[in-house]
C-alpha positions in Angstrom: 98.7 118.7 168.0 100.4 118.5 171.4 102.9 121.2 172.3 105.4 120.1 175.0 106.9 122.4 177.5 109.6 120.0 178.6 111.1 117.1 176.6 114.1 114.8 177.1 115.9 112.3 174.9 116.0 108.9 176.6 118.9 106.5 176.9 116.8 103.4 176.6 116.4 100.4 174.3 112.7 101.1 173.8 112.0 104.7 174.6 113.3 107.4 172.2 112.2 110.5 174.2 109.5 111.7 176.6 108.0 115.0 177.4 105.4 116.9 179.3 102.9 119.7 178.6 102.2 121.8 181.6 99.0 123.5 180.3 97.5 120.2 179.0 98.8 118.0 181.9 99.9 115.4 179.4 102.9 113.1 179.5 104.0 111.8 176.1 106.3 108.9 175.7 107.7 108.2 172.2 109.1 104.8 171.4 111.9 104.0 168.9 109.4 102.3 166.6 107.8 105.8 166.0 104.7 105.1 168.1 103.9 107.2 171.2 101.5 107.2 174.1 99.6 110.3 175.3 98.6 110.2 179.0 95.6 112.2 180.2 95.6 114.3 183.4 99.2 113.4 184.4 100.6 115.6 187.1 104.0 117.3 186.7 105.4 114.8 189.1 104.9 112.1 186.5 107.5 113.7 184.3 109.9 114.2 187.2 109.5 110.5 188.2 110.2 109.4 184.7 113.4 111.6 184.6 114.6 109.9 187.8 113.5 106.3 186.8 116.5 104.0 186.3 114.6 102.2 183.5 112.6 104.5 181.2 111.0 101.5 179.5 109.8 99.9 182.7 108.4 103.2 183.9 106.6 103.8 180.6 105.2 100.2 180.6 103.5 101.0 183.9 101.9 104.3 182.9 98.8 102.4 181.7 98.2 101.3 185.3 98.2 104.9 186.6 96.7 107.1 183.8 94.2 107.0 180.9 96.2 107.1 177.7 95.9 106.6 173.9 98.4 105.7 171.3 99.4 108.4 168.9 102.2 108.9 166.3 105.3 110.9 167.1 104.3 113.3 164.3 101.3 114.5 166.4 103.7 116.1 169.0 105.4 119.5 168.7 108.5 120.3 170.7 110.1 116.8 170.7 113.9 116.8 171.2 
């Protein structure tokens, strides 16, 4: 189970919400289809960059180029908005 320290509801066609866990250094992106990705060793700046991104979906699609990740279900995350 991942516990988020910050989470934000997204205004996006594909991204439902995203959040960050400071202790775990994990960025989680939950999609509207109830799937999610869990990025490993993401710095806090990744969450801030996603907050500022004009397109949350485009930003999320590029995370696999920057970080190691795995697909999870939204149910595996605690603290979602």
